[in-house]
N, C-alpha and C positions, 0 to 999 in steps of 0.2 A: 208115686209122685214125690213123696217126702224123700225118697232115696236120691232122686234127681236133683232136688234142691240142695241136699247135703253135699253131693258131689260138686255142684257148681260153687257152693260156698267154700269148700275145701280148696278148689283150684284157684279161686280168686285170692284168698289169703296167702296161699303158697307163693303166688307171683309177687305179691307185695313184699313178702319176706325175702325173696330172692333179690329184688331190687335194692332193699336196704342193705343186704349183705354185700352186694356189688359196690354200693356207695362207700361202705366201710372199707372195702379193699382198696378203692381208689384214694381215700383219704389217708394221709400219713399220720399215724398216731404219734403223739408227742407227750412226753412226760416231763415233769419239772426237772428231773435229773438230767435228762437229755438236753433240755433247753439251756440249762446252766453250762453244761460242758461245751455245747456249741458256741455259746456266747463267749466263753473263756478262750476258745480257739480263735475266734474272730478278733478278740482284743489282743491276745498274746502274739500270735503269728498269722498275719493276714494271708488268706489264700491267694496264691499266684493266679493272675488272670490268664486265661488261655491265650496262647499266641495266635494272632490272626495275620493273614497276608495283607500287605499294603494295598490300599485301594488304587484304582487306575489314575485318579487325580494326583495322588501322592507320587506315583511313578513318573507322571508327566512333569511334576515340579522338579524332581531330582534330575531328570534328563535335561530340562531347561537350564538348570544351574550348571550342570557339567558343560553343556554347549556354550553357555556364556563365558565360562572360565577358559575354555579352549580358544574361543575367538579373541578374548582379551589377551591371552598369551601370545597368539600369532601376531596381533597388532604390535605388542611390545617388542617382540623379536624383529619384526620388519622395520620398525622405527629405529631400533638400535643398529641394524645392518646399514640402513641408509645414512644415518649419522656417521657411522664408521667410514663409509666410502667418501662422504663429503669432507671429512676431516683429513683423509689421507690423499685427497685429490692432488694437491700441489706440494705436499710436504714429504711424502714417503715414496713417491715414484709410481703409485698406483693411479693410472689415468683412465677414468671411464670415458667411453665414447671416443677413443683415439687409437691410432695404430700403436703397436708395440714399439719400444725404442730399438734401435739397431743392435744386433748381437755383437758387433765389433766396436766396442767403445760406447760410452754413455751408460753408466750403471744406474743412474737415477734421473728421472724426469723432474725438473724444477717447475717449469710452466709449459703449457701447450696451447694450441690455437684451435683445437677441435677438428672438425671435418668439413666445415663449410665456411664461406666468407662471412655469413651473418653470425655464426657462432664465434668466429675469430674476432669480429668487431665487438661482440658482447663480452668477450674475455679480455678486451683491451689491447688486442694485437694490432699491428700496423703493417702496411704493405711495404715490402722491401724488394726493389727492382733487382738488386744484385743477387739476392737469394731466389728470386722469382717465386715469392710466396709470402704468406702472412706469418709474422714473427712477433713474439712477445718482447717487450722492452727489456726483459731480464737478460736476453742474449742478443740484443740488437743495438748496433752502433750506427745511429742514423747519420751522424756527420761523416763517418768513414764511407758509408754506402753512397751518400750524395756526392762525395768527392770523387769516388770511382766512376759513378755514372756521368758526372760532368767531364771528367778527364778523358774517358775512353768511349763515351757515347757521342751522339745519341744512337740507340740501337733500334733495329727494325723488327716488327712483329707482324706475322701474317697468319691467317687462317683460311683454309680452302679445302673442303672435303673432296676427296678423289683427285687430287692433283697428280699430274704425270711425274714419274720418277725415272732415274737413270738405272744403269745396271747395278749400282750399289744401293738401290732403293732410296736414293736421296732426291729431293725435289729439284726439278730443273728450274733455273732462274727464269723469272717472268711468268711462271705458271701459278704462283700464289697471288691471286689478284685482289685479295681482300685484306688490306693493311689494317692493323688495329691501333687505336690511340692508347696513350698512357692511362686514360680513364677506363678503358675497356679491359685491359689485360688482367687486372686484379680479380676479375670475375669470369675469366675464360679458362676452362679446364685444360685445354691443350692448344699450344701455338707452335709455330715454326719461327726460328730466328737464325741469325747469321753465325758464321764461324767465329767472328770477333767476339760476340757476346759469350759464346761457349767458353772460349779461352779465358776471358776476363772473369767470368763467373767462377771458374776453377781456381784461379789465382786469388780471387777475393776470399773464398772460403778457406783456402790454405792459410792466408794471413790471419783470418779470424781464429783459427785453431791456435796459432802462435800467440796471439794477443790473450786468448783465454788461458793458455798455459802460464803466461807471465803473471796474470792477475788472479789465478786460481778461480776463474769465473766460468759460468756455463756457456755453452756454445750450441749452434744448430746441430740437430741430430744428423743432418746430411753431411755437414762438415766433419764431424767426428768419426764418421764411418770409414774404416780403412779401405773398404771396397771402392768408395767414391774417390779417395785419394789415389788409388791405383789407376782408376779410370782417367783422372786428370793427368797423371804422369804419362800415361799412354797417349793422351791427346796432345799434350804440349811437346812431348819428345818425339812425335811422329815426324819422320824425315820427309814425308810427302807434304810439301808446303801447300797450304790452302789459303787463298786470299780471304781476308777478314770479311769482305762484303758478300761472300757466297752464302746462300741459304742452305745450311746443312743440318741444323739441329732441331729436333722436336723437343719441346719443353712442356712438362706437365706442372700444373699449379701445385705448390707445396704448402702444407700447413705445418709449420715448424714446431718441433718440440725442443725446448731448451733443456739440454742434458749436461751432466757433469762429465769431465774428461775421463774419469776412471770409475 
């Protein structure tokens, strides 16, 4: 019995000693010398912090700043582009929302009347019956136009879809049954008129080119086009005489560009 008690006592104390030894192993021993040296290291040269990857929130902030910068840059570039176009609209010949100037003559567009009657009005253009179009005052001689219209007019204007034509595809007289008034033609895209108006229109534009050359002034882009002059020479020089009151000529509404001669 005493042997059993001795064995139990020996086992119990040995367990306690093992636990104490384990605690001692887990505890880091420190000595005064080691404490001083570590303190000196911390004061003299601080230990570098371990590098850590940025958190998700930091990455979101960086992406947001980059996106904002790109958007701001795009806005600045777009605004600069628009300002550049507007500044060059009537000064350097770059005309937004308008047809290109003719290739034969007219190197620079001074003013233009857009592509619609409302746009022409907004740009200060006026209706010119002798040009059959909207024209800017920069290349419009209203007194001369009125004088020609009074001297060689009045002219007749007709519109009729599907009118009968002859073998030359010219409308037969009496088939255009819808005459137009002077108040309607500035807003009608396409009309028919007489041979007389066609001839006087050509002669009027030829004179406008002459006047522009004398004064170094801008002129209609239709008038300055050499192809239009060749057309007019062929019309006026035609030996087949056509009476002026015969309806022969389809005319499309013109939105004039005032261009330089060279």
